[in-house]
C-alpha positions as CSV (number, residue, x, y, z in Angstrom):
1,M,19.8,10.8,-9.3
2,G,20.6,10.4,-5.6
3,F,19.4,7.5,-3.5
4,Q,17.1,5.1,-5.3
5,V,15.7,1.6,-4.6
6,T,16.6,-0.9,-7.3
7,R,13.5,-3.1,-7.8
8,R,13.7,-6.9,-8.1
9,K,13.0,-8.0,-11.7
10,T,9.7,-10.0,-11.9
11,R,7.2,-11.1,-14.4
12,T,4.0,-9.0,-14.6
13,C,0.7,-10.1,-13.2
14,M,-2.4,-8.3,-14.5
15,V,-5.1,-7.7,-11.9
16,G,-7.8,-6.3,-14.1
17,N,-6.3,-3.3,-15.8
18,R,-3.6,-2.9,-13.0
19,P,-0.2,-4.5,-13.8
20,V,1.6,-5.8,-10.8
21,G,5.3,-6.5,-10.9
22,G,7.7,-5.8,-13.8
23,D,8.6,-2.2,-13.9
24,H,5.3,-1.0,-12.6
25,L,4.8,1.1,-9.5
26,V,4.2,-0.9,-6.2
27,A,0.4,-1.1,-5.8
28,V,-1.3,-0.2,-2.6
29,Q,-4.2,-2.4,-1.5
30,T,-6.8,-2.3,1.2
31,M,-9.7,-4.7,2.2
32,T,-13.3,-3.7,2.9
33,K,-14.6,-4.5,6.4
34,T,-18.3,-4.4,5.6
35,K,-20.4,-7.4,4.9
36,T,-19.8,-7.9,1.2
37,H,-23.5,-8.5,0.5
38,D,-24.1,-4.9,1.8
39,V,-23.4,-3.5,-1.7
40,A,-24.0,0.1,-0.8
41,G,-21.7,0.0,2.3
42,T,-19.0,-1.9,0.5
43,L,-19.0,0.4,-2.5
44,A,-18.9,3.4,-0.1
45,T,-15.6,2.1,1.3
46,I,-14.2,1.4,-2.1
47,H,-15.1,4.9,-3.4
48,A,-13.5,6.5,-0.3
49,A,-10.4,4.4,-0.9
50,Q,-10.3,5.4,-4.5
51,E,-10.2,9.0,-3.5
52,K,-7.2,8.2,-1.4
53,G,-5.5,6.7,-4.4
54,V,-5.8,3.0,-3.7
55,D,-4.9,0.7,-6.6
56,I,-6.7,-2.6,-5.7
57,V,-9.4,-3.5,-3.2
58,R,-10.0,-6.9,-1.7
59,V,-13.4,-8.0,-0.5
60,A,-14.3,-11.1,1.6
61,C,-16.3,-13.8,-0.1
62,P,-17.4,-16.1,2.7
63,D,-20.9,-17.1,1.4
64,D,-23.2,-17.2,-1.6
65,K,-24.7,-13.8,-0.7
66,S,-21.3,-12.2,-1.0
67,A,-20.6,-14.0,-4.3
68,A,-24.0,-12.8,-5.6
69,A,-23.1,-9.2,-4.8
70,L,-19.8,-9.2,-6.7
71,P,-21.1,-8.2,-10.2
72,E,-22.7,-5.0,-8.8
73,I,-19.6,-4.2,-6.7
74,I,-17.3,-4.7,-9.7
75,A,-19.5,-2.5,-11.9
76,G,-19.4,0.3,-9.3
77,S,-15.6,0.2,-8.8
78,R,-12.9,2.1,-10.7
79,V,-10.2,-0.2,-9.3
80,P,-9.8,-4.0,-9.7
81,I,-11.6,-6.2,-7.1
82,I,-10.1,-9.3,-5.5
83,A,-12.3,-11.9,-3.9
84,D,-10.9,-13.3,-0.7
85,I,-11.6,-17.1,-0.5
86,H,-11.0,-19.4,2.4
87,F,-11.6,-23.2,2.4
88,A,-14.4,-22.9,-0.2
89,P,-13.4,-23.7,-3.8
90,G,-17.0,-23.4,-4.9
91,L,-17.1,-19.7,-3.9
92,A,-13.8,-19.1,-5.9
93,I,-15.6,-20.5,-8.9
94,K,-18.7,-18.3,-8.3
95,A,-16.5,-15.2,-7.8
96,L,-14.6,-15.9,-11.1
97,E,-17.9,-16.4,-12.9
98,A,-19.1,-13.1,-11.5
99,G,-16.2,-11.3,-13.2
100,V,-13.9,-10.7,-10.3
101,H,-10.4,-9.6,-11.4
102,C,-8.5,-11.9,-9.0
103,V,-9.2,-14.5,-6.4
104,R,-7.1,-15.0,-3.3
105,I,-6.9,-18.7,-2.5
106,N,-4.7,-20.8,-0.2
107,P,-4.1,-23.9,-2.4
108,G,-2.9,-25.9,0.6
109,N,-6.5,-25.8,2.0
110,I,-8.1,-27.1,-1.2
111,K,-8.1,-30.5,-2.9
112,L,-5.7,-30.5,-5.9
113,D,-8.3,-31.3,-8.5
114,L,-10.4,-28.3,-7.4
115,V,-7.3,-26.0,-7.4
116,Q,-6.8,-27.1,-11.0
117,K,-10.4,-26.3,-11.8
118,I,-10.1,-22.8,-10.3
119,V,-6.8,-22.2,-12.2
120,A,-8.4,-23.3,-15.5
121,L,-11.4,-21.0,-15.0
122,A,-9.2,-18.0,-14.0
123,K,-7.1,-18.6,-17.1
124,D,-10.2,-18.7,-19.2
125,K,-11.6,-15.5,-17.7
126,G,-8.3,-13.7,-17.9
127,A,-8.3,-13.3,-14.1
128,A,-5.4,-13.4,-11.7
129,I,-4.8,-15.6,-8.7
130,R,-3.1,-14.7,-5.5
131,I,-1.4,-17.8,-4.0
132,G,-1.5,-17.4,-0.3
133,V,0.8,-19.5,1.9
134,N,1.0,-19.4,5.7
135,S,1.9,-21.8,8.5
136,G,-1.7,-22.9,8.9
137,S,-1.8,-24.4,5.4
138,I,1.3,-26.5,5.5
139,M,2.0,-29.8,7.3
140,P,5.0,-29.8,9.7
141,R,7.6,-32.3,9.0
142,K,8.0,-35.3,11.3
143,G,10.1,-34.6,14.3
144,L,9.9,-30.9,13.9
145,E,8.8,-30.2,17.4
146,V,11.4,-32.3,19.1
147,R,14.3,-30.6,17.3
148,G,13.3,-27.2,18.7
149,D,13.9,-25.3,15.5
150,M,10.2,-25.1,14.5
151,E,10.2,-21.3,13.7
152,L,12.9,-21.5,11.1
153,E,11.8,-24.9,9.8
154,M,8.3,-23.7,9.2
155,A,9.5,-20.6,7.5
156,D,11.6,-22.7,5.1
157,I,8.6,-25.0,4.5
158,M,6.4,-22.0,3.7
159,V,8.9,-20.9,1.0
160,E,9.3,-24.4,-0.4
161,T,5.5,-24.8,-0.6
162,A,5.1,-21.4,-2.3
163,V,7.8,-22.3,-4.9
164,Q,6.2,-25.7,-5.6
165,W,2.8,-24.1,-6.2
166,C,4.3,-21.6,-8.6
167,E,5.9,-24.5,-10.5
168,Q,2.6,-26.3,-10.6
169,F,0.6,-23.3,-11.8
170,D,3.2,-22.8,-14.6
171,K,2.9,-26.5,-15.6
172,W,-0.9,-25.9,-15.9
173,G,-0.2,-23.0,-18.2
174,M,-1.3,-20.4,-15.7
175,H,1.2,-17.6,-15.4
176,N,-0.9,-14.7,-14.3
177,F,-0.4,-15.0,-10.5
178,K,1.3,-13.5,-7.5
179,V,2.3,-14.9,-4.1
180,S,1.9,-13.8,-0.5
181,L,3.8,-15.3,2.3
182,K,2.0,-14.0,5.4
183,S,3.0,-14.0,9.0
184,S,2.1,-11.9,12.0
185,D,5.8,-11.9,12.9
186,V,7.9,-9.2,11.3
187,L,11.1,-11.3,11.1
188,T,9.3,-14.3,9.6
189,T,7.8,-12.0,7.0
190,I,11.2,-10.6,6.0
191,Y,12.9,-14.0,5.9
192,T,10.2,-15.9,3.9
193,N,9.9,-13.1,1.3
194,R,13.6,-12.7,0.9
195,E,14.1,-16.4,0.4
196,F,11.2,-16.7,-2.1
197,A,12.4,-13.6,-4.0
198,R,15.8,-15.2,-4.3
199,Q,14.4,-18.3,-6.0
200,T,11.7,-17.0,-8.4
201,D,10.6,-14.1,-10.6
202,V,7.0,-14.2,-9.3
203,P,5.5,-10.9,-8.1
204,L,5.0,-10.7,-4.3
205,H,2.2,-9.2,-2.3
206,L,3.6,-8.0,1.0
207,G,1.9,-7.7,4.4
208,V,2.3,-8.3,8.1
209,T,-0.9,-10.1,8.9
210,E,-2.9,-9.5,12.1
211,A,-0.6,-6.5,12.8
212,G,-3.0,-4.9,15.3
213,M,-4.3,-1.4,15.9
214,L,-3.2,1.7,14.0
215,Q,0.0,2.4,15.9
216,A,1.2,-1.2,16.3
217,S,0.4,-2.0,12.6
218,T,2.1,1.1,11.4
219,V,5.3,0.2,13.2
220,K,5.3,-3.5,12.3
221,S,4.4,-2.8,8.7
222,S,7.0,-0.1,8.4
223,M,9.7,-2.5,9.7
224,G,8.6,-5.5,7.7
225,L,7.4,-4.1,4.5
226,G,9.9,-1.2,4.6
227,T,12.9,-3.5,5.0
228,L,11.8,-5.7,2.0
229,L,10.8,-2.8,-0.2
230,A,14.2,-1.1,0.5
231,E,15.8,-4.2,-0.8
232,G,13.7,-4.0,-4.0
233,I,11.4,-6.8,-2.9
234,G,7.6,-6.4,-3.2
235,D,5.2,-5.5,-5.9
236,T,1.9,-4.8,-4.1
237,I,1.3,-4.1,-0.4
238,R,-1.4,-4.0,2.2
239,V,-1.0,-2.6,5.7
240,S,-3.3,-4.7,7.9
241,I,-4.9,-2.4,10.5
242,T,-7.6,-3.3,13.1
243,G,-9.6,-0.2,12.2
244,D,-10.4,2.1,9.3
245,P,-9.3,0.6,5.9
246,L,-8.6,4.1,4.7
247,D,-5.8,4.3,7.3
248,E,-4.3,1.3,5.5
249,V,-4.1,3.2,2.3
250,D,-2.6,6.3,4.0
251,V,0.1,4.3,5.8
252,G,0.8,2.3,2.7
253,F,1.5,5.4,0.7
254,E,3.6,6.9,3.5
255,I,5.8,3.8,3.5
256,L,6.3,3.9,-0.3
257,S,6.8,7.7,-0.3
258,G,9.5,7.4,2.4
259,L,11.4,5.0,0.2
260,R,10.8,7.1,-2.9
261,L,8.8,4.4,-4.6
262,R,5.6,6.4,-4.9
263,R,5.1,10.2,-4.6
264,K,2.1,11.4,-2.7
265,N,0.1,14.4,-4.1
266,V,0.9,16.3,-0.9
267,E,3.8,15.5,1.4
268,I,4.0,17.5,4.6
269,V,7.4,17.6,6.2
270,A,6.9,18.8,9.8
271,C,9.3,19.1,12.7
272,P,8.4,17.3,16.0
273,S,8.4,20.6,17.9
274,C,10.5,21.5,21.0
275,G,11.0,24.4,23.4
276,R,11.9,26.7,20.5
277,D,8.4,26.4,19.1
278,E,7.0,29.9,18.8
279,V,3.7,29.0,17.0
280,D,0.4,29.7,18.9
281,G,-1.0,26.2,19.7
282,G,2.2,24.6,18.6
283,V,3.5,23.3,15.3
284,E,1.1,20.4,15.3
285,T,-1.8,22.8,15.1
286,L,-0.1,24.6,12.2
287,A,0.6,21.4,10.4
288,R,-3.0,20.3,10.8
289,Q,-4.2,23.6,9.3
290,V,-2.0,23.1,6.3
291,Q,-3.1,19.5,5.9
292,E,-6.7,20.6,5.9
293,R,-6.2,23.4,3.4
294,L,-4.4,21.0,1.0
295,K,-6.7,18.0,1.4
296,D,-8.2,18.5,-2.1
297,Y,-5.1,19.6,-3.8
298,K,-4.4,17.3,-6.8
299,G,-0.9,18.5,-7.8
300,N,2.4,17.2,-6.4
301,I,4.0,19.3,-3.7
302,V,6.2,19.0,-0.7
303,V,5.4,21.5,2.1
304,S,7.5,22.1,5.2
305,V,5.9,23.2,8.4
306,L,8.4,24.2,11.2
307,G,8.0,25.6,14.6
308,C,11.0,27.9,14.4
309,I,13.5,29.2,11.9
310,V,16.4,27.0,13.2
311,N,15.4,24.1,10.9
312,G,14.3,26.0,8.0
313,P,14.8,26.7,5.2
314,G,18.2,24.9,5.5
315,E,17.1,21.5,6.7
316,A,13.8,21.7,4.9
317,A,15.3,22.7,1.6
318,E,13.8,19.7,-0.2
319,A,10.3,21.2,0.2
320,D,8.7,23.2,-2.6
321,L,7.3,25.6,-0.1
322,G,7.5,26.0,3.6
323,I,6.6,28.1,6.7
324,A,8.4,28.5,9.9
325,G,7.1,30.1,13.1
326,A,9.0,32.8,15.0
327,K,8.3,35.3,17.7
328,D,5.2,37.3,16.6
329,A,5.9,36.7,12.9
330,G,7.3,33.7,11.0
331,Y,8.8,33.1,7.6
332,L,7.5,31.9,4.2
333,F,10.2,30.2,2.1
334,K,10.6,28.5,-1.2
335,G,13.3,25.9,-1.4
336,E,16.3,27.5,0.3
337,T,15.0,31.1,-0.3
338,I,13.2,33.1,2.4
339,L,10.4,35.0,0.6
340,R,9.1,37.2,3.3
341,R,8.3,37.5,7.0
342,V,4.6,36.9,7.8
343,P,2.5,37.3,11.0
344,N,2.1,33.9,12.6
345,E,-1.7,34.0,12.2
346,K,-1.4,34.6,8.4
347,L,1.3,32.0,7.7
348,V,-1.1,29.4,6.3
349,D,-3.0,32.0,4.2
350,E,0.3,33.3,2.7
351,L,1.4,29.7,2.0
352,M,-1.7,29.0,0.0
353,L,-1.4,32.3,-1.9
354,E,2.2,31.4,-2.9
355,L,1.0,27.9,-3.9
356,W,-1.6,29.3,-6.3
357,K,1.0,31.8,-7.6
358,M,3.3,28.8,-8.4
359,E,0.4,27.0,-10.1
360,R,-0.4,30.0,-12.3
361,E,3.3,30.4,-13.3
362,R,3.5,26.7,-14.1
363,A,0.4,26.9,-16.2
364,E,1.6,29.9,-18.1
365,S,5.0,28.2,-18.7
366,E,3.3,25.2,-20.1
367,T,1.1,27.3,-22.4
368,V,4.1,29.1,-23.8
369,K,5.8,25.7,-24.5
370,A,2.7,24.5,-26.3
């Protein structure tokens, strides 16, 4: 079977019809950035994310207008909707009454009797709760600052607080919940989630919060989430990007695909290019052409795009199909086998012809079996 991540064993949390934890695939989330009461705009983001393959979408619920919009948003979405609540237990109640599939609350910012009320309603409605814990919702212990070990101490308190809330929810008979331990610091994120995972079987939502723009967030999330996921920790993820929420979905799937936890429909393996590159416009241009031609492909395929024959097909043998540029004419290959030499300007066309040939052969084979 080769290399494979061994997932941590957890209970299962149902977010609408999407199971999180247990033996289920790690879920990819994003969050809309429209005003939630803008139903058309919010649904447009949700629908675009659905086309990208997102599993769960979170929407902000900062006011009554947003809560009132939830029924129409829920009705227009194919994926479960989470309402994001901060400091306003009344809005959590309204979101649950509106039929939201999960509420994200930070219990440390809400009075205990109101937390219990939210839990009771969520249980009655069959909804999930995401327990959020961060340094802003816990009280530092006396003398913390003077000891100079605030970072580690606060991380330990975060874990301790999350475990205590899990125990409290279980005592109340509410077992359909997951936890997120959020930090903008990669090392704190890794430490707190490792420690929590060691102590409980509760599903974890992973994310490096406030991670920044696309490049910075991709790097931080790949380090933080990737480290934990490689250790089998994490059941649902969000890559927080200051920018397009669709990028969050793409990067999330890239991280999971790199760890063999999810397979993308289309995975393009492309070399970084160098002075051996013989492709007009460079291998990046060729890779973009392939990406564009395959954007609507719904099967599962790995395609290799190389600037020269040096790396292919040998180093790119894991690909189903591949193309490699060369002087005047490149090569089309399948696995480790070179199929034929092709003029560089026709490489992408020949690749697509070979793909459709593979699809026909696969369909005919399945027909014979049936």
